[in-house]
C-alpha positions in Angstrom: 212.1 208.2 94.5 208.9 207.0 92.9 207.7 205.1 89.9 204.3 206.3 88.7 202.1 206.0 85.6 203.1 208.6 83.0 200.7 211.2 81.7 200.6 212.8 78.3 202.3 215.8 79.9 205.4 213.6 80.5 206.0 213.1 76.8 208.8 215.8 76.6 210.6 214.3 79.6 210.4 210.8 78.1 211.6 212.0 74.7 214.5 213.9 76.2 215.7 210.7 78.0 215.0 208.5 74.9 217.0 210.9 72.6 220.0 211.1 74.9 220.1 207.5 75.8 220.2 205.8 72.4 222.3 206.3 69.3 219.1 205.6 67.2 216.1 206.3 69.4 213.0 204.3 68.7 210.3 206.2 70.6 209.3 209.5 69.0 206.5 212.0 69.7 204.2 210.3 67.2 204.6 206.9 68.9 204.2 208.3 72.3 201.1 210.2 71.4 199.6 207.0 70.0 200.6 205.2 73.3 198.8 207.8 75.4 195.8 208.5 73.2 194.9 205.2 71.4 196.7 202.2 72.7 194.8 199.8 74.9 197.8 197.6 75.7 200.7 199.9 76.2 201.6 202.0 79.2 204.4 204.3 80.2 205.8 204.7 83.7 208.2 207.5 84.9 210.7 207.3 87.7 211.1 210.6 89.6 213.6 211.8 92.1 212.7 215.0 93.9 210.1 215.8 91.2 212.6 215.3 88.4 211.9 212.6 85.8 215.2 210.6 85.5 213.9 207.5 83.8 211.0 205.7 82.2 209.7 202.3 81.4 207.2 201.4 78.6 205.3 198.2 78.8 202.7 196.2 76.8 200.2 194.1 78.6 197.8 191.3 77.7 196.2 189.8 80.8 199.0 188.4 82.9 201.7 188.6 80.2 203.7 191.7 80.0 206.4 192.8 77.6 208.9 195.5 78.7 209.4 197.5 75.5 211.9 200.0 76.8 213.7 201.2 80.0 215.9 204.2 80.0 217.7 206.4 82.6 218.8 209.9 81.9 222.5 210.0 81.0 223.2 212.3 84.0 221.8 209.6 86.4 223.3 206.5 84.9 225.6 204.2 86.8 224.0 205.1 90.1 221.6 202.1 90.5 218.5 203.9 89.2 217.9 201.4 86.4 217.7 198.6 88.9 215.5 200.6 91.1 213.1 201.3 88.3 212.8 197.6 87.3 212.6 196.5 91.0 209.8 198.9 91.8 208.0 198.0 88.7 208.2 194.3 89.4 206.8 194.8 92.9 203.8 196.6 91.5 202.8 193.8 89.2 200.0 191.4 90.0 200.9 187.9 91.2 201.3 185.2 88.5 202.5 187.8 86.0 205.0 186.8 83.3 207.4 189.5 82.1 209.4 189.3 78.9 212.0 191.7 77.5 214.8 191.8 74.9 218.2 193.1 75.9 221.2 193.7 73.7 223.6 190.9 74.0 226.4 193.4 74.5 224.6 195.4 77.2 226.4 193.7 80.1 225.2 196.3 82.7 221.5 195.7 81.8 222.0 191.9 81.6 223.5 191.9 85.1 220.6 194.0 86.5 218.0 191.7 85.0 219.8 188.6 86.2 220.0 190.0 89.7 216.3 190.5 89.6 215.6 186.9 88.6 215.1 187.3 84.9 216.3 184.2 83.0 217.6 183.9 79.5 215.2 181.9 77.4 216.1 182.6 73.8 217.8 185.0 71.4 216.8 187.1 68.4 219.5 187.4 65.8 220.3 190.8 64.2 217.5 192.4 66.3 219.0 195.8 66.6 219.7 198.5 63.9 223.4 197.7 64.1 222.7 193.9 63.7 223.5 193.1 67.4 221.6 190.1 68.8 219.1 190.4 71.6 218.6 188.0 74.4 215.0 187.3 75.3 214.6 187.2 79.1 211.7 186.2 81.3 210.6 186.9 84.8 207.8 185.1 86.6 206.1 186.7 89.6 204.8 183.9 91.6 202.1 183.9 94.2 
């Protein structure tokens, strides 16, 4: 199992997971092409098990402040602890003194439990954040020295 920086050749794997993980996927081929070819702040990471991409994470960085934009695990591999492994490996790779933010659907109790177990704290909320008008919790993780 490994988390590694995604390459442009990973777009199809990322899209497949994105499209099967969400009722209304956000990331599409155009956005991912922009991320890989033009963005100076966004990066994608893939999580592989036996050379099969089973998950991904997309981040946006500005110095030591990081925003996790998306994390998804292929439907076939959900509920096996891989989401937590992706986030955990990702947090270990970050430089010290990093601050990580993310939004999570207030109704996504599994993700909320994972983030809380990895020391993310709830700091605020965004009302009607998602397409279905669900609220998002804003969570923060601080990687200390």
